ROMAR-10958 format. One record per residue (C-alpha): x, y, z; residue number from 0. Coordinates in steps of 0.25 Angstrom, whole numbers, plus 2048, in hexadecimal, padded with zeros to 3 digits. Layout:
REM residues N
<rec east="X" north="Y" up="Z" resi="NUM"/>
...
//
This chain:
REM residues 157
<rec east="BD0" north="917" up="9AB" resi="0"/>
<rec east="BD9" north="91B" up="9A0" resi="1"/>
<rec east="BE5" north="914" up="9A5" resi="2"/>
<rec east="BDE" north="906" up="9A7" resi="3"/>
<rec east="BD6" north="906" up="99A" resi="4"/>
<rec east="BDF" north="8FC" up="994" resi="5"/>
<rec east="BDC" north="8F3" up="9A0" resi="6"/>
<rec east="BCD" north="8F4" up="99D" resi="7"/>
<rec east="BD0" north="8F0" up="98F" resi="8"/>
<rec east="BD8" north="8E4" up="993" resi="9"/>
<rec east="BE6" north="8E9" up="98F" resi="10"/>
<rec east="BED" north="8EB" up="99C" resi="11"/>
<rec east="BF9" north="8E3" up="998" resi="12"/>
<rec east="BF6" north="8D8" up="9A1" resi="13"/>
<rec east="BEA" north="8D2" up="99A" resi="14"/>
<rec east="BE1" north="8D3" up="9A6" resi="15"/>
<rec east="BD4" north="8D9" up="9A8" resi="16"/>
<rec east="BD1" north="8E7" up="9AC" resi="17"/>
<rec east="BCC" north="8E2" up="9BA" resi="18"/>
<rec east="BD9" north="8DB" up="9BD" resi="19"/>
<rec east="BE0" north="8DF" up="9CA" resi="20"/>
<rec east="BEB" north="8E9" up="9C6" resi="21"/>
<rec east="BF9" north="8E9" up="9CC" resi="22"/>
<rec east="BF9" north="8F8" up="9CF" resi="23"/>
<rec east="BEF" north="8F5" up="9DA" resi="24"/>
<rec east="BFA" north="8EE" up="9E2" resi="25"/>
<rec east="C02" north="8FB" up="9E3" resi="26"/>
<rec east="C05" north="8FB" up="9F2" resi="27"/>
<rec east="C06" north="90B" up="9F3" resi="28"/>
<rec east="BF7" north="90E" up="9F4" resi="29"/>
<rec east="BF8" north="91D" up="9EF" resi="30"/>
<rec east="BFF" north="91A" up="9E2" resi="31"/>
<rec east="BF6" north="90E" up="9E0" resi="32"/>
<rec east="BEA" north="917" up="9E1" resi="33"/>
<rec east="BF1" north="921" up="9D8" resi="34"/>
<rec east="BF3" north="917" up="9CD" resi="35"/>
<rec east="BE5" north="911" up="9CF" resi="36"/>
<rec east="BDF" north="91F" up="9CD" resi="37"/>
<rec east="BE8" north="922" up="9C1" resi="38"/>
<rec east="BE4" north="915" up="9BB" resi="39"/>
<rec east="BD5" north="918" up="9BD" resi="40"/>
<rec east="BD5" north="926" up="9B9" resi="41"/>
<rec east="BD2" north="92C" up="9C7" resi="42"/>
<rec east="BDD" north="936" up="9C9" resi="43"/>
<rec east="BE1" north="945" up="9C8" resi="44"/>
<rec east="BE4" north="945" up="9B9" resi="45"/>
<rec east="BDB" north="94E" up="9B0" resi="46"/>
<rec east="BD6" north="942" up="9A9" resi="47"/>
<rec east="BCF" north="93D" up="9B5" resi="48"/>
<rec east="BCC" north="94A" up="9BD" resi="49"/>
<rec east="BC5" north="951" up="9B1" resi="50"/>
<rec east="BBD" north="945" up="9AD" resi="51"/>
<rec east="BB1" north="949" up="9B5" resi="52"/>
<rec east="BAA" north="956" up="9B7" resi="53"/>
<rec east="BAA" north="95D" up="9C5" resi="54"/>
<rec east="BA1" north="968" up="9CB" resi="55"/>
<rec east="BAB" north="972" up="9C5" resi="56"/>
<rec east="BB1" north="96C" up="9B8" resi="57"/>
<rec east="BAB" north="964" up="9AD" resi="58"/>
<rec east="BB0" north="957" up="9A7" resi="59"/>
<rec east="BBC" north="959" up="99F" resi="60"/>
<rec east="BBE" north="951" up="992" resi="61"/>
<rec east="BCA" north="947" up="992" resi="62"/>
<rec east="BD1" north="94F" up="987" resi="63"/>
<rec east="BD0" north="95C" up="990" resi="64"/>
<rec east="BD6" north="956" up="99D" resi="65"/>
<rec east="BE4" north="95B" up="99A" resi="66"/>
<rec east="BF0" north="95A" up="9A2" resi="67"/>
<rec east="BF2" north="963" up="9AD" resi="68"/>
<rec east="C01" north="965" up="9A9" resi="69"/>
<rec east="BFD" north="96B" up="99C" resi="70"/>
<rec east="C02" north="962" up="991" resi="71"/>
<rec east="BF4" north="961" up="98B" resi="72"/>
<rec east="BF2" north="952" up="98C" resi="73"/>
<rec east="BE7" north="94C" up="993" resi="74"/>
<rec east="BEA" north="94A" up="9A2" resi="75"/>
<rec east="BE8" north="93B" up="9A3" resi="76"/>
<rec east="BEF" north="92F" up="9AA" resi="77"/>
<rec east="BF9" north="92C" up="99F" resi="78"/>
<rec east="BFC" north="93A" up="99C" resi="79"/>
<rec east="BFF" north="93C" up="9AB" resi="80"/>
<rec east="C08" north="930" up="9AC" resi="81"/>
<rec east="C0F" north="92F" up="99F" resi="82"/>
<rec east="C0F" north="93C" up="997" resi="83"/>
<rec east="C0D" north="949" up="99F" resi="84"/>
<rec east="C19" north="951" up="9A0" resi="85"/>
<rec east="C13" north="95E" up="9A6" resi="86"/>
<rec east="C19" north="95C" up="9B3" resi="87"/>
<rec east="C28" north="95A" up="9B6" resi="88"/>
<rec east="C25" north="952" up="9C3" resi="89"/>
<rec east="C1C" north="949" up="9BA" resi="90"/>
<rec east="C27" north="947" up="9B0" resi="91"/>
<rec east="C31" north="943" up="9BB" resi="92"/>
<rec east="C27" north="939" up="9C1" resi="93"/>
<rec east="C25" north="933" up="9B4" resi="94"/>
<rec east="C34" north="932" up="9B1" resi="95"/>
<rec east="C35" north="92A" up="9BF" resi="96"/>
<rec east="C29" north="921" up="9BB" resi="97"/>
<rec east="C30" north="91E" up="9AD" resi="98"/>
<rec east="C3D" north="91B" up="9B5" resi="99"/>
<rec east="C36" north="911" up="9BE" resi="100"/>
<rec east="C30" north="90A" up="9B2" resi="101"/>
<rec east="C3D" north="90A" up="9AC" resi="102"/>
<rec east="C43" north="903" up="9B8" resi="103"/>
<rec east="C38" north="8F9" up="9B7" resi="104"/>
<rec east="C3A" north="8F6" up="9A8" resi="105"/>
<rec east="C2D" north="8FC" up="9A4" resi="106"/>
<rec east="C30" north="90A" up="99F" resi="107"/>
<rec east="C31" north="907" up="990" resi="108"/>
<rec east="C24" north="8FE" up="990" resi="109"/>
<rec east="C1C" north="909" up="998" resi="110"/>
<rec east="C21" north="914" up="98F" resi="111"/>
<rec east="C1D" north="90C" up="983" resi="112"/>
<rec east="C0F" north="909" up="988" resi="113"/>
<rec east="C0E" north="918" up="98C" resi="114"/>
<rec east="C12" north="91D" up="97F" resi="115"/>
<rec east="C0B" north="914" up="975" resi="116"/>
<rec east="BFF" north="90E" up="97D" resi="117"/>
<rec east="BFA" north="91A" up="984" resi="118"/>
<rec east="BFF" north="917" up="992" resi="119"/>
<rec east="BF4" north="90F" up="998" resi="120"/>
<rec east="BFB" north="902" up="994" resi="121"/>
<rec east="C07" north="907" up="99B" resi="122"/>
<rec east="BFF" north="90A" up="9A8" resi="123"/>
<rec east="BF9" north="8FC" up="9A6" resi="124"/>
<rec east="C07" north="8F6" up="9A5" resi="125"/>
<rec east="C0C" north="8FD" up="9B1" resi="126"/>
<rec east="C00" north="8F9" up="9BA" resi="127"/>
<rec east="C02" north="8EA" up="9B7" resi="128"/>
<rec east="C0C" north="8E8" up="9C2" resi="129"/>
<rec east="C0C" north="8EE" up="9D0" resi="130"/>
<rec east="C1B" north="8F3" up="9CE" resi="131"/>
<rec east="C18" north="8FB" up="9C2" resi="132"/>
<rec east="C0A" north="8FF" up="9C6" resi="133"/>
<rec east="C11" north="905" up="9D3" resi="134"/>
<rec east="C1B" north="90D" up="9CA" resi="135"/>
<rec east="C0F" north="913" up="9C2" resi="136"/>
<rec east="C07" north="915" up="9CF" resi="137"/>
<rec east="C12" north="91E" up="9D5" resi="138"/>
<rec east="C14" north="925" up="9C8" resi="139"/>
<rec east="C05" north="927" up="9C6" resi="140"/>
<rec east="C03" north="92C" up="9D4" resi="141"/>
<rec east="C0E" north="937" up="9D2" resi="142"/>
<rec east="C08" north="93B" up="9C5" resi="143"/>
<rec east="BFB" north="93D" up="9CB" resi="144"/>
<rec east="C01" north="945" up="9D6" resi="145"/>
<rec east="C08" north="94E" up="9CC" resi="146"/>
<rec east="BFB" north="951" up="9C4" resi="147"/>
<rec east="BF4" north="953" up="9D1" resi="148"/>
<rec east="BFD" north="95F" up="9D5" resi="149"/>
<rec east="BF9" north="967" up="9C8" resi="150"/>
<rec east="BEB" north="96C" up="9C6" resi="151"/>
<rec east="BE3" north="965" up="9BB" resi="152"/>
<rec east="BE1" north="96C" up="9AE" resi="153"/>
<rec east="BD3" north="970" up="9AA" resi="154"/>
<rec east="BD0" north="976" up="99D" resi="155"/>
<rec east="BC3" north="97C" up="9A2" resi="156"/>
//
């Protein structure tokens, strides 16, 4: 729910309520729409979600200890995976393609500004306002999650 927190607070950028229908739900390719929805709702393969609850074999891990599996010492959350992790060359290449796609649509500078100065969740809200940009984010998010799934999650204990 971290990524949609600004929607709950009424700051989605559209001035609409948290219960409004979102454009990303109109993405036609179901697998990427589902991947984006899971990313937005916090139900995915990243450590921030997987280590949230205890299992039979592992105890719950505090958020600050849910570290990136690529070893950079940051919390492995959605914004880190999408915008800042540099632990995988494939991930960095995919992110470069994502920025190019946004540049081609005239959105790169605004999204980078929101990512840098407002924590990133506002950038995600902006990208999900229109189905065209939500589709770009969905494809990128799906690729990011696939890259993270390929590597075993980091557990301190």
